[in-house]
mmCIF file of the N, C-alpha and C atoms, coordinates in Angstrom:
data_MODEL
# 
_entry.id   MODEL 
# 
loop_
_atom_site.group_PDB 
_atom_site.id 
_atom_site.type_symbol 
_atom_site.label_atom_id 
_atom_site.label_alt_id 
_atom_site.label_comp_id 
_atom_site.label_asym_id 
_atom_site.label_entity_id 
_atom_site.label_seq_id 
_atom_site.pdbx_PDB_ins_code 
_atom_site.Cartn_x 
_atom_site.Cartn_y 
_atom_site.Cartn_z 
_atom_site.occupancy 
_atom_site.B_iso_or_equiv 
_atom_site.pdbx_formal_charge 
_atom_site.auth_seq_id 
_atom_site.auth_comp_id 
_atom_site.auth_asym_id 
_atom_site.auth_atom_id 
_atom_site.pdbx_PDB_model_num 
ATOM 1   N N  . MET A 1 1  ? 54.816 156.688 130.184 1.00 0.00 ? 1  MET A N  1 
ATOM 2   C CA . MET A 1 1  ? 56.198 157.121 130.129 1.00 0.00 ? 1  MET A CA 1 
ATOM 3   C C  . MET A 1 1  ? 57.081 155.893 129.943 1.00 0.00 ? 1  MET A C  1 
ATOM 4   N N  . LYS A 1 2  ? 57.954 155.945 128.980 1.00 0.00 ? 2  LYS A N  1 
ATOM 5   C CA . LYS A 1 2  ? 58.853 154.824 128.719 1.00 0.00 ? 2  LYS A CA 1 
ATOM 6   C C  . LYS A 1 2  ? 60.199 155.084 129.381 1.00 0.00 ? 2  LYS A C  1 
ATOM 7   N N  . TYR A 1 3  ? 60.723 154.052 129.991 1.00 0.00 ? 3  TYR A N  1 
ATOM 8   C CA . TYR A 1 3  ? 62.034 154.136 130.615 1.00 0.00 ? 3  TYR A CA 1 
ATOM 9   C C  . TYR A 1 3  ? 63.022 153.345 129.776 1.00 0.00 ? 3  TYR A C  1 
ATOM 10  N N  . PRO A 1 4  ? 64.274 153.746 129.785 1.00 0.00 ? 4  PRO A N  1 
ATOM 11  C CA . PRO A 1 4  ? 65.284 152.959 129.064 1.00 0.00 ? 4  PRO A CA 1 
ATOM 12  C C  . PRO A 1 4  ? 65.395 151.570 129.682 1.00 0.00 ? 4  PRO A C  1 
ATOM 13  N N  . PRO A 1 5  ? 65.751 150.561 128.908 1.00 0.00 ? 5  PRO A N  1 
ATOM 14  C CA . PRO A 1 5  ? 65.841 149.189 129.424 1.00 0.00 ? 5  PRO A CA 1 
ATOM 15  C C  . PRO A 1 5  ? 66.767 149.057 130.632 1.00 0.00 ? 5  PRO A C  1 
ATOM 16  N N  . ASN A 1 6  ? 67.855 149.789 130.654 1.00 0.00 ? 6  ASN A N  1 
ATOM 17  C CA . ASN A 1 6  ? 68.785 149.691 131.792 1.00 0.00 ? 6  ASN A CA 1 
ATOM 18  C C  . ASN A 1 6  ? 68.143 150.198 133.075 1.00 0.00 ? 6  ASN A C  1 
ATOM 19  N N  . SER A 1 7  ? 67.303 151.178 132.968 1.00 0.00 ? 7  SER A N  1 
ATOM 20  C CA . SER A 1 7  ? 66.613 151.719 134.131 1.00 0.00 ? 7  SER A CA 1 
ATOM 21  C C  . SER A 1 7  ? 65.653 150.685 134.717 1.00 0.00 ? 7  SER A C  1 
ATOM 22  N N  . ARG A 1 8  ? 64.960 149.982 133.881 1.00 0.00 ? 8  ARG A N  1 
ATOM 23  C CA . ARG A 1 8  ? 64.029 148.948 134.357 1.00 0.00 ? 8  ARG A CA 1 
ATOM 24  C C  . ARG A 1 8  ? 64.762 147.829 135.068 1.00 0.00 ? 8  ARG A C  1 
ATOM 25  N N  . VAL A 1 9  ? 65.874 147.423 134.476 1.00 0.00 ? 9  VAL A N  1 
ATOM 26  C CA . VAL A 1 9  ? 66.665 146.342 135.086 1.00 0.00 ? 9  VAL A CA 1 
ATOM 27  C C  . VAL A 1 9  ? 67.209 146.797 136.430 1.00 0.00 ? 9  VAL A C  1 
ATOM 28  N N  . SER A 1 10 ? 67.684 148.027 136.499 1.00 0.00 ? 10 SER A N  1 
ATOM 29  C CA . SER A 1 10 ? 68.219 148.552 137.760 1.00 0.00 ? 10 SER A CA 1 
ATOM 30  C C  . SER A 1 10 ? 67.146 148.604 138.833 1.00 0.00 ? 10 SER A C  1 
ATOM 31  N N  . CYS A 1 11 ? 65.966 149.061 138.464 1.00 0.00 ? 11 CYS A N  1 
ATOM 32  C CA . CYS A 1 11 ? 64.865 149.119 139.431 1.00 0.00 ? 11 CYS A CA 1 
ATOM 33  C C  . CYS A 1 11 ? 64.461 147.731 139.910 1.00 0.00 ? 11 CYS A C  1 
ATOM 34  N N  . LEU A 1 12 ? 64.428 146.784 139.005 1.00 0.00 ? 12 LEU A N  1 
ATOM 35  C CA . LEU A 1 12 ? 64.078 145.414 139.371 1.00 0.00 ? 12 LEU A CA 1 
ATOM 36  C C  . LEU A 1 12 ? 65.113 144.824 140.320 1.00 0.00 ? 12 LEU A C  1 
ATOM 37  N N  . LEU A 1 13 ? 66.387 145.034 140.015 1.00 0.00 ? 13 LEU A N  1 
ATOM 38  C CA . LEU A 1 13 ? 67.447 144.523 140.892 1.00 0.00 ? 13 LEU A CA 1 
ATOM 39  C C  . LEU A 1 13 ? 67.391 145.173 142.270 1.00 0.00 ? 13 LEU A C  1 
ATOM 40  N N  . LEU A 1 14 ? 67.146 146.466 142.304 1.00 0.00 ? 14 LEU A N  1 
ATOM 41  C CA . LEU A 1 14 ? 67.039 147.159 143.589 1.00 0.00 ? 14 LEU A CA 1 
ATOM 42  C C  . LEU A 1 14 ? 65.875 146.600 144.410 1.00 0.00 ? 14 LEU A C  1 
ATOM 43  N N  . PHE A 1 15 ? 64.752 146.392 143.779 1.00 0.00 ? 15 PHE A N  1 
ATOM 44  C CA . PHE A 1 15 ? 63.587 145.828 144.455 1.00 0.00 ? 15 PHE A CA 1 
ATOM 45  C C  . PHE A 1 15 ? 63.897 144.438 145.011 1.00 0.00 ? 15 PHE A C  1 
ATOM 46  N N  . LEU A 1 16 ? 64.545 143.609 144.217 1.00 0.00 ? 16 LEU A N  1 
ATOM 47  C CA . LEU A 1 16 ? 64.863 142.248 144.661 1.00 0.00 ? 16 LEU A CA 1 
ATOM 48  C C  . LEU A 1 16 ? 65.821 142.251 145.841 1.00 0.00 ? 16 LEU A C  1 
ATOM 49  N N  . VAL A 1 17 ? 66.807 143.139 145.816 1.00 0.00 ? 17 VAL A N  1 
ATOM 50  C CA . VAL A 1 17 ? 67.767 143.218 146.917 1.00 0.00 ? 17 VAL A CA 1 
ATOM 51  C C  . VAL A 1 17 ? 67.066 143.670 148.197 1.00 0.00 ? 17 VAL A C  1 
ATOM 52  N N  . LEU A 1 18 ? 66.245 144.698 148.095 1.00 0.00 ? 18 LEU A N  1 
ATOM 53  C CA . LEU A 1 18 ? 65.531 145.184 149.283 1.00 0.00 ? 18 LEU A CA 1 
ATOM 54  C C  . LEU A 1 18 ? 64.552 144.156 149.824 1.00 0.00 ? 18 LEU A C  1 
ATOM 55  N N  . PHE A 1 19 ? 63.842 143.480 148.945 1.00 0.00 ? 19 PHE A N  1 
ATOM 56  C CA . PHE A 1 19 ? 62.876 142.476 149.352 1.00 0.00 ? 19 PHE A CA 1 
ATOM 57  C C  . PHE A 1 19 ? 63.555 141.284 150.018 1.00 0.00 ? 19 PHE A C  1 
ATOM 58  N N  . SER A 1 20 ? 64.681 140.836 149.463 1.00 0.00 ? 20 SER A N  1 
ATOM 59  C CA . SER A 1 20 ? 65.372 139.680 150.040 1.00 0.00 ? 20 SER A CA 1 
ATOM 60  C C  . SER A 1 20 ? 65.929 140.024 151.418 1.00 0.00 ? 20 SER A C  1 
ATOM 61  N N  . GLY A 1 21 ? 66.337 141.265 151.632 1.00 0.00 ? 21 GLY A N  1 
ATOM 62  C CA . GLY A 1 21 ? 66.828 141.676 152.947 1.00 0.00 ? 21 GLY A CA 1 
ATOM 63  C C  . GLY A 1 21 ? 65.744 141.640 154.001 1.00 0.00 ? 21 GLY A C  1 
ATOM 64  N N  . SER A 1 22 ? 64.546 142.015 153.648 1.00 0.00 ? 22 SER A N  1 
ATOM 65  C CA . SER A 1 22 ? 63.451 141.988 154.620 1.00 0.00 ? 22 SER A CA 1 
ATOM 66  C C  . SER A 1 22 ? 63.051 140.559 154.957 1.00 0.00 ? 22 SER A C  1 
ATOM 67  N N  . ILE A 1 23 ? 63.144 139.669 154.003 1.00 0.00 ? 23 ILE A N  1 
ATOM 68  C CA . ILE A 1 23 ? 62.847 138.262 154.270 1.00 0.00 ? 23 ILE A CA 1 
ATOM 69  C C  . ILE A 1 23 ? 63.871 137.676 155.229 1.00 0.00 ? 23 ILE A C  1 
ATOM 70  N N  . ALA A 1 24 ? 65.134 137.996 155.033 1.00 0.00 ? 24 ALA A N  1 
ATOM 71  C CA . ALA A 1 24 ? 66.186 137.480 155.916 1.00 0.00 ? 24 ALA A CA 1 
ATOM 72  C C  . ALA A 1 24 ? 65.984 137.987 157.338 1.00 0.00 ? 24 ALA A C  1 
ATOM 73  N N  . ALA A 1 25 ? 65.589 139.233 157.482 1.00 0.00 ? 25 ALA A N  1 
ATOM 74  C CA . ALA A 1 25 ? 65.351 139.786 158.818 1.00 0.00 ? 25 ALA A CA 1 
ATOM 75  C C  . ALA A 1 25 ? 64.193 139.080 159.499 1.00 0.00 ? 25 ALA A C  1 
ATOM 76  N N  . GLN A 1 26 ? 63.160 138.753 158.759 1.00 0.00 ? 26 GLN A N  1 
ATOM 77  C CA . GLN A 1 26 ? 62.020 138.050 159.336 1.00 0.00 ? 26 GLN A CA 1 
ATOM 78  C C  . GLN A 1 26 ? 62.406 136.641 159.755 1.00 0.00 ? 26 GLN A C  1 
ATOM 79  N N  . ASP A 1 27 ? 63.244 135.977 158.975 1.00 0.00 ? 27 ASP A N  1 
ATOM 80  C CA . ASP A 1 27 ? 63.670 134.627 159.316 1.00 0.00 ? 27 ASP A CA 1 
ATOM 81  C C  . ASP A 1 27 ? 64.491 134.614 160.603 1.00 0.00 ? 27 ASP A C  1 
ATOM 82  N N  . SER A 1 28 ? 65.335 135.613 160.792 1.00 0.00 ? 28 SER A N  1 
ATOM 83  C CA . SER A 1 28 ? 66.172 135.638 161.989 1.00 0.00 ? 28 SER A CA 1 
ATOM 84  C C  . SER A 1 28 ? 65.350 135.926 163.243 1.00 0.00 ? 28 SER A C  1 
ATOM 85  N N  . MET A 1 29 ? 64.202 136.544 163.092 1.00 0.00 ? 29 MET A N  1 
ATOM 86  C CA . MET A 1 29 ? 63.349 136.854 164.239 1.00 0.00 ? 29 MET A CA 1 
ATOM 87  C C  . MET A 1 29 ? 62.396 135.706 164.583 1.00 0.00 ? 29 MET A C  1 
ATOM 88  N N  . GLN A 1 30 ? 62.311 134.705 163.765 1.00 0.00 ? 30 GLN A N  1 
ATOM 89  C CA . GLN A 1 30 ? 61.375 133.599 164.000 1.00 0.00 ? 30 GLN A CA 1 
ATOM 90  C C  . GLN A 1 30 ? 61.645 132.905 165.335 1.00 0.00 ? 30 GLN A C  1 
ATOM 91  N N  . ARG A 1 31 ? 62.893 132.744 165.688 1.00 0.00 ? 31 ARG A N  1 
ATOM 92  C CA . ARG A 1 31 ? 63.234 132.096 166.964 1.00 0.00 ? 31 ARG A CA 1 
ATOM 93  C C  . ARG A 1 31 ? 62.627 132.850 168.139 1.00 0.00 ? 31 ARG A C  1 
ATOM 94  N N  . TRP A 1 32 ? 62.659 134.178 168.071 1.00 0.00 ? 32 TRP A N  1 
ATOM 95  C CA . TRP A 1 32 ? 62.186 134.980 169.187 1.00 0.00 ? 32 TRP A CA 1 
ATOM 96  C C  . TRP A 1 32 ? 60.670 135.039 169.266 1.00 0.00 ? 32 TRP A C  1 
ATOM 97  N N  . ARG A 1 33 ? 59.994 134.838 168.168 1.00 0.00 ? 33 ARG A N  1 
ATOM 98  C CA . ARG A 1 33 ? 58.522 134.855 168.192 1.00 0.00 ? 33 ARG A CA 1 
ATOM 99  C C  . ARG A 1 33 ? 57.968 133.663 168.971 1.00 0.00 ? 33 ARG A C  1 
ATOM 100 N N  . THR A 1 34 ? 58.695 132.571 168.960 1.00 0.00 ? 34 THR A N  1 
ATOM 101 C CA . THR A 1 34 ? 58.227 131.367 169.650 1.00 0.00 ? 34 THR A CA 1 
ATOM 102 C C  . THR A 1 34 ? 58.918 131.166 171.003 1.00 0.00 ? 34 THR A C  1 
ATOM 103 N N  . PHE A 1 35 ? 59.835 132.060 171.360 1.00 0.00 ? 35 PHE A N  1 
ATOM 104 C CA . PHE A 1 35 ? 60.576 131.957 172.616 1.00 0.00 ? 35 PHE A CA 1 
ATOM 105 C C  . PHE A 1 35 ? 59.656 132.338 173.771 1.00 0.00 ? 35 PHE A C  1 
ATOM 106 N N  . ASP A 1 36 ? 59.673 131.565 174.827 1.00 0.00 ? 36 ASP A N  1 
ATOM 107 C CA . ASP A 1 36 ? 58.828 131.841 175.995 1.00 0.00 ? 36 ASP A CA 1 
ATOM 108 C C  . ASP A 1 36 ? 59.628 132.658 177.012 1.00 0.00 ? 36 ASP A C  1 
ATOM 109 N N  . PHE A 1 37 ? 59.491 133.967 176.942 1.00 0.00 ? 37 PHE A N  1 
ATOM 110 C CA . PHE A 1 37 ? 60.248 134.861 177.807 1.00 0.00 ? 37 PHE A CA 1 
ATOM 111 C C  . PHE A 1 37 ? 59.811 134.767 179.267 1.00 0.00 ? 37 PHE A C  1 
ATOM 112 N N  . SER A 1 38 ? 58.619 134.291 179.520 1.00 0.00 ? 38 SER A N  1 
ATOM 113 C CA . SER A 1 38 ? 58.144 134.207 180.904 1.00 0.00 ? 38 SER A CA 1 
ATOM 114 C C  . SER A 1 38 ? 58.710 133.002 181.637 1.00 0.00 ? 38 SER A C  1 
ATOM 115 N N  . LYS A 1 39 ? 59.217 132.023 180.892 1.00 0.00 ? 39 LYS A N  1 
ATOM 116 C CA . LYS A 1 39 ? 59.717 130.806 181.532 1.00 0.00 ? 39 LYS A CA 1 
ATOM 117 C C  . LYS A 1 39 ? 61.210 130.580 181.349 1.00 0.00 ? 39 LYS A C  1 
ATOM 118 N N  . THR A 1 40 ? 61.826 131.300 180.413 1.00 0.00 ? 40 THR A N  1 
ATOM 119 C CA . THR A 1 40 ? 63.224 131.056 180.100 1.00 0.00 ? 40 THR A CA 1 
ATOM 120 C C  . THR A 1 40 ? 63.999 132.372 180.147 1.00 0.00 ? 40 THR A C  1 
ATOM 121 N N  . ALA A 1 41 ? 65.096 132.371 180.883 1.00 0.00 ? 41 ALA A N  1 
ATOM 122 C CA . ALA A 1 41 ? 65.941 133.560 180.955 1.00 0.00 ? 41 ALA A CA 1 
ATOM 123 C C  . ALA A 1 41 ? 66.945 133.553 179.805 1.00 0.00 ? 41 ALA A C  1 
ATOM 124 N N  . LEU A 1 42 ? 67.225 134.731 179.299 1.00 0.00 ? 42 LEU A N  1 
ATOM 125 C CA . LEU A 1 42 ? 68.229 134.855 178.251 1.00 0.00 ? 42 LEU A CA 1 
ATOM 126 C C  . LEU A 1 42 ? 69.607 134.982 178.879 1.00 0.00 ? 42 LEU A C  1 
ATOM 127 N N  . LYS A 1 43 ? 70.575 134.406 178.235 1.00 0.00 ? 43 LYS A N  1 
ATOM 128 C CA . LYS A 1 43 ? 71.953 134.539 178.691 1.00 0.00 ? 43 LYS A CA 1 
ATOM 129 C C  . LYS A 1 43 ? 72.569 135.768 178.014 1.00 0.00 ? 43 LYS A C  1 
ATOM 130 N N  . GLN A 1 44 ? 73.543 136.352 178.670 1.00 0.00 ? 44 GLN A N  1 
ATOM 131 C CA . GLN A 1 44 ? 74.201 137.551 178.142 1.00 0.00 ? 44 GLN A CA 1 
ATOM 132 C C  . GLN A 1 44 ? 74.771 137.301 176.745 1.00 0.00 ? 44 GLN A C  1 
ATOM 133 N N  . ALA A 1 45 ? 75.342 136.138 176.515 1.00 0.00 ? 45 ALA A N  1 
ATOM 134 C CA . ALA A 1 45 ? 75.929 135.821 175.204 1.00 0.00 ? 45 ALA A CA 1 
ATOM 135 C C  . ALA A 1 45 ? 74.863 135.807 174.105 1.00 0.00 ? 45 ALA A C  1 
ATOM 136 N N  . GLU A 1 46 ? 73.663 135.360 174.439 1.00 0.00 ? 46 GLU A N  1 
ATOM 137 C CA . GLU A 1 46 ? 72.579 135.344 173.451 1.00 0.00 ? 46 GLU A CA 1 
ATOM 138 C C  . GLU A 1 46 ? 72.174 136.759 173.063 1.00 0.00 ? 46 GLU A C  1 
ATOM 139 N N  . VAL A 1 47 ? 72.104 137.637 174.044 1.00 0.00 ? 47 VAL A N  1 
ATOM 140 C CA . VAL A 1 47 ? 71.717 139.022 173.790 1.00 0.00 ? 47 VAL A CA 1 
ATOM 141 C C  . VAL A 1 47 ? 72.821 139.741 173.010 1.00 0.00 ? 47 VAL A C  1 
ATOM 142 N N  . ASN A 1 48 ? 74.075 139.494 173.364 1.00 0.00 ? 48 ASN A N  1 
ATOM 143 C CA . ASN A 1 48 ? 75.194 140.138 172.677 1.00 0.00 ? 48 ASN A CA 1 
ATOM 144 C C  . ASN A 1 48 ? 75.282 139.726 171.213 1.00 0.00 ? 48 ASN A C  1 
ATOM 145 N N  . ALA A 1 49 ? 74.790 138.551 170.879 1.00 0.00 ? 49 ALA A N  1 
ATOM 146 C CA . ALA A 1 49 ? 74.883 138.051 169.509 1.00 0.00 ? 49 ALA A CA 1 
ATOM 147 C C  . ALA A 1 49 ? 73.813 138.645 168.593 1.00 0.00 ? 49 ALA A C  1 
ATOM 148 N N  . VAL A 1 50 ? 72.819 139.315 169.157 1.00 0.00 ? 50 VAL A N  1 
ATOM 149 C CA . VAL A 1 50 ? 71.719 139.863 168.361 1.00 0.00 ? 50 VAL A CA 1 
ATOM 150 C C  . VAL A 1 50 ? 72.061 141.291 167.942 1.00 0.00 ? 50 VAL A C  1 
ATOM 151 N N  . PRO A 1 51 ? 71.981 141.603 166.635 1.00 0.00 ? 51 PRO A N  1 
ATOM 152 C CA . PRO A 1 51 ? 72.255 142.968 166.175 1.00 0.00 ? 51 PRO A CA 1 
ATOM 153 C C  . PRO A 1 51 ? 71.263 143.971 166.767 1.00 0.00 ? 51 PRO A C  1 
ATOM 154 N N  . LEU A 1 52 ? 71.676 145.232 166.843 1.00 0.00 ? 52 LEU A N  1 
ATOM 155 C CA . LEU A 1 52 ? 70.873 146.279 167.471 1.00 0.00 ? 52 LEU A CA 1 
ATOM 156 C C  . LEU A 1 52 ? 69.497 146.427 166.819 1.00 0.00 ? 52 LEU A C  1 
ATOM 157 N N  . ASP A 1 53 ? 69.420 146.373 165.508 1.00 0.00 ? 53 ASP A N  1 
ATOM 158 C CA . ASP A 1 53 ? 68.126 146.498 164.825 1.00 0.00 ? 53 ASP A CA 1 
ATOM 159 C C  . ASP A 1 53 ? 67.171 145.396 165.246 1.00 0.00 ? 53 ASP A C  1 
ATOM 160 N N  . GLU A 1 54 ? 67.698 144.187 165.407 1.00 0.00 ? 54 GLU A N  1 
ATOM 161 C CA . GLU A 1 54 ? 66.850 143.073 165.829 1.00 0.00 ? 54 GLU A CA 1 
ATOM 162 C C  . GLU A 1 54 ? 66.475 143.191 167.301 1.00 0.00 ? 54 GLU A C  1 
ATOM 163 N N  . LEU A 1 55 ? 67.344 143.776 168.122 1.00 0.00 ? 55 LEU A N  1 
ATOM 164 C CA . LEU A 1 55 ? 67.005 143.987 169.530 1.00 0.00 ? 55 LEU A CA 1 
ATOM 165 C C  . LEU A 1 55 ? 65.818 144.937 169.662 1.00 0.00 ? 55 LEU A C  1 
ATOM 166 N N  . LYS A 1 56 ? 65.748 145.928 168.780 1.00 0.00 ? 56 LYS A N  1 
ATOM 167 C CA . LYS A 1 56 ? 64.611 146.853 168.800 1.00 0.00 ? 56 LYS A CA 1 
ATOM 168 C C  . LYS A 1 56 ? 63.322 146.115 168.468 1.00 0.00 ? 56 LYS A C  1 
ATOM 169 N N  . LEU A 1 57 ? 63.380 145.214 167.490 1.00 0.00 ? 57 LEU A N  1 
ATOM 170 C CA . LEU A 1 57 ? 62.209 144.406 167.151 1.00 0.00 ? 57 LEU A CA 1 
ATOM 171 C C  . LEU A 1 57 ? 61.873 143.446 168.278 1.00 0.00 ? 57 LEU A C  1 
ATOM 172 N N  . LEU A 1 58 ? 62.890 142.888 168.887 1.00 0.00 ? 58 LEU A N  1 
ATOM 173 C CA . LEU A 1 58 ? 62.704 141.944 169.985 1.00 0.00 ? 58 LEU A CA 1 
ATOM 174 C C  . LEU A 1 58 ? 62.004 142.614 171.158 1.00 0.00 ? 58 LEU A C  1 
ATOM 175 N N  . ARG A 1 59 ? 62.344 143.850 171.437 1.00 0.00 ? 59 ARG A N  1 
ATOM 176 C CA . ARG A 1 59 ? 61.673 144.586 172.508 1.00 0.00 ? 59 ARG A CA 1 
ATOM 177 C C  . ARG A 1 59 ? 60.174 144.689 172.233 1.00 0.00 ? 59 ARG A C  1 
ATOM 178 N N  . GLY A 1 60 ? 59.813 144.883 170.971 1.00 0.00 ? 60 GLY A N  1 
ATOM 179 C CA . GLY A 1 60 ? 58.411 144.946 170.605 1.00 0.00 ? 60 GLY A CA 1 
ATOM 180 C C  . GLY A 1 60 ? 57.707 143.620 170.798 1.00 0.00 ? 60 GLY A C  1 
ATOM 181 N N  . ILE A 1 61 ? 58.422 142.527 170.551 1.00 0.00 ? 61 ILE A N  1 
ATOM 182 C CA . ILE A 1 61 ? 57.830 141.199 170.748 1.00 0.00 ? 61 ILE A CA 1 
ATOM 183 C C  . ILE A 1 61 ? 57.605 140.934 172.235 1.00 0.00 ? 61 ILE A C  1 
ATOM 184 N N  . VAL A 1 62 ? 58.573 141.300 173.061 1.00 0.00 ? 62 VAL A N  1 
ATOM 185 C CA . VAL A 1 62 ? 58.485 141.045 174.494 1.00 0.00 ? 62 VAL A CA 1 
ATOM 186 C C  . VAL A 1 62 ? 57.364 141.856 175.121 1.00 0.00 ? 62 VAL A C  1 
ATOM 187 N N  . PHE A 1 63 ? 57.298 143.143 174.804 1.00 0.00 ? 63 PHE A N  1 
ATOM 188 C CA . PHE A 1 63 ? 56.300 144.007 175.426 1.00 0.00 ? 63 PHE A CA 1 
ATOM 189 C C  . PHE A 1 63 ? 54.972 144.028 174.687 1.00 0.00 ? 63 PHE A C  1 
ATOM 190 N N  . GLY A 1 64 ? 54.928 143.403 173.517 1.00 0.00 ? 64 GLY A N  1 
ATOM 191 C CA . GLY A 1 64 ? 53.684 143.370 172.753 1.00 0.00 ? 64 GLY A CA 1 
ATOM 192 C C  . GLY A 1 64 ? 52.783 142.339 173.308 1.00 0.00 ? 64 GLY A C  1 
# 
């Protein structure tokens, strides 16, 4: 099946945007993967600065 050239470009751009967003999310979580939760307490300001989606991932890191 052939797609019009504009459709291919649109799909490629959509893929790149979605892929780059997932990379950025992984980079922001890198700090928490190496954080020692058993020895260091988090401050309220640190928790407030983390977006809700990342807090959900962070919960998985802590309890995992």
